[in-house]
C-alpha positions in Angstrom: 24.2 88.1 -49.8 24.3 85.4 -52.4 22.1 82.4 -51.9 24.9 79.9 -51.2 26.5 82.3 -48.7 23.2 82.5 -46.8 22.8 78.7 -46.9 26.4 78.3 -45.6 25.9 80.9 -42.8 22.8 79.0 -41.6 24.6 75.7 -41.6 27.6 77.1 -39.8 25.3 78.5 -37.0 23.5 75.2 -36.7 26.9 73.3 -36.6 28.1 75.7 -33.8 24.9 75.1 -31.8 25.3 71.3 -32.3 29.0 71.3 -31.1 28.1 73.5 -28.1 25.2 71.2 -27.2 27.7 68.3 -27.1 29.7 70.2 -24.5 32.4 71.8 -26.5 33.2 75.5 -25.8 33.9 76.0 -29.5 34.7 79.7 -29.5 37.9 79.8 -31.6 36.5 77.3 -34.0 33.2 79.2 -34.3 35.3 82.3 -35.2 37.1 80.4 -37.9 33.8 79.1 -39.4 32.2 82.6 -39.3 35.3 84.0 -41.0 35.0 81.4 -43.7 31.4 82.5 -44.3 32.6 86.1 -44.6 35.3 85.0 -47.0 32.8 83.3 -49.2 30.5 86.4 -49.1 33.3 88.9 -49.8 34.8 86.8 -52.6 31.3 86.2 -54.0 31.9 82.5 -54.3 29.0 80.2 -55.1 28.1 76.7 -54.5 29.6 73.9 -53.1 32.6 74.1 -50.7 35.7 72.8 -52.5 39.2 71.9 -51.5 40.6 74.9 -53.4 38.1 77.3 -51.7 39.1 76.1 -48.2 42.9 76.1 -49.0 42.7 79.6 -50.4 40.9 80.7 -47.2 43.3 79.0 -44.8 46.4 80.2 -46.6 45.1 83.8 -46.6 46.0 83.9 -42.9 49.5 84.8 -41.8 51.1 83.2 -38.8 52.5 79.8 -37.9 51.8 76.7 -40.0 50.1 75.0 -37.1 47.5 77.8 -37.0 46.7 77.2 -40.6 46.6 73.4 -40.0 44.2 73.9 -37.1 41.9 76.1 -39.2 41.9 73.5 -42.0 41.0 70.8 -39.4 38.0 72.8 -38.2 36.8 73.3 -41.8 37.5 69.6 -42.6 35.2 68.5 -39.8 32.6 71.1 -40.8 32.6 69.8 -44.4 31.9 66.3 -43.0 28.8 67.8 -41.4 27.9 70.0 -44.5 28.0 67.0 -46.9 24.7 65.8 -45.3 23.0 69.0 -46.6 24.9 69.5 -49.8 26.3 66.3 -51.4 28.4 68.4 -53.7 30.7 69.4 -50.8 34.2 68.0 -51.4 35.9 66.0 -48.6 39.0 67.6 -47.3 42.2 65.6 -47.0 43.4 65.2 -43.5 47.0 65.4 -44.6 46.7 68.6 -46.8 48.2 70.8 -44.1 49.8 68.5 -41.5 50.5 69.9 -38.0 54.0 70.2 -36.8 54.8 67.8 -34.0 58.2 69.3 -33.4 59.1 69.3 -29.7 61.0 72.5 -28.7 64.4 71.9 -27.1 64.3 71.9 -23.3 65.3 75.1 -21.5 67.8 74.3 -18.8 67.4 76.6 -15.9 70.3 78.6 -14.6 71.0 78.7 -10.9 69.6 82.2 -10.7 66.4 81.1 -12.5 66.1 78.1 -10.2 66.5 80.3 -7.1 63.9 82.7 -8.4 61.4 79.9 -9.1 61.9 78.5 -5.6 61.5 82.0 -4.1 58.2 82.4 -6.0 56.9 79.2 -4.6 56.8 80.8 -1.1 54.4 83.4 -2.5 52.1 80.9 -4.1 49.7 80.5 -1.2 50.2 82.9 1.7 47.2 81.4 3.5 48.7 77.9 3.4 52.5 78.3 3.9 53.1 74.5 3.8 52.0 74.4 0.1 54.7 76.9 -0.9 57.4 75.2 1.2 56.4 71.8 -0.3 56.6 73.2 -3.9 60.0 74.9 -3.2 61.3 71.6 -1.8 60.1 69.7 -4.9 61.6 72.3 -7.3 64.9 72.1 -5.3 64.9 68.3 -5.5 64.2 68.3 -9.2 66.9 71.0 -9.7 69.4 68.8 -7.9 68.9 65.9 -10.2 71.2 65.3 -13.2 70.6 67.5 -16.3 69.2 64.5 -18.2 66.3 64.3 -15.8 65.8 67.1 -13.4 66.5 70.5 -14.9 65.1 69.5 -18.3 61.8 68.7 -16.7 61.4 72.2 -15.5 61.4 73.7 -19.0 
C-alpha cells in the first residue's frame, strides 16, 4: 500500500467514526468512501485528493446520474474534512454533478387498481379491523375526488 493510500484509509475510517458518533447511520456513504480508498490503491494514485481523481472515480460507476451525484456529494463533504489534515486537498464544486430534481409524472390508478388497494387495506391489521376499514374509506374518498386532486395523490 502506498503511503498516501494508507493515510487516506486512516482518515476515511476516522471520518466514518465521527459521522456515526454524531448519530448518522452512514452505511452507504461509508461504502462509497471505502471504495474510493480501494480506487486510489488500485490505481496507484499518490497525494492529494484532486477534482479529477474524484470525478474519474465517480464516473467509473454505471447507473443513474443521481447515484453519481450522491457519491460526489459524499466525497465533497469528506474532502472538506480531509483538508484539515492535508491542505493540498482540492475543494470539490457542489455543482459539478447536479442531482436531478425531476418529478416523475403521477400514476393515475385504474378502477381495478383502486379496488385492489382498498381490498388490501382490510388485510393491513387483522387484530385491529377498524384500522383497515378506516384506510379503505380514506382511499375510497381520495379515489372519488377529481383527477386533479384525488387519484394523482395515490401515485
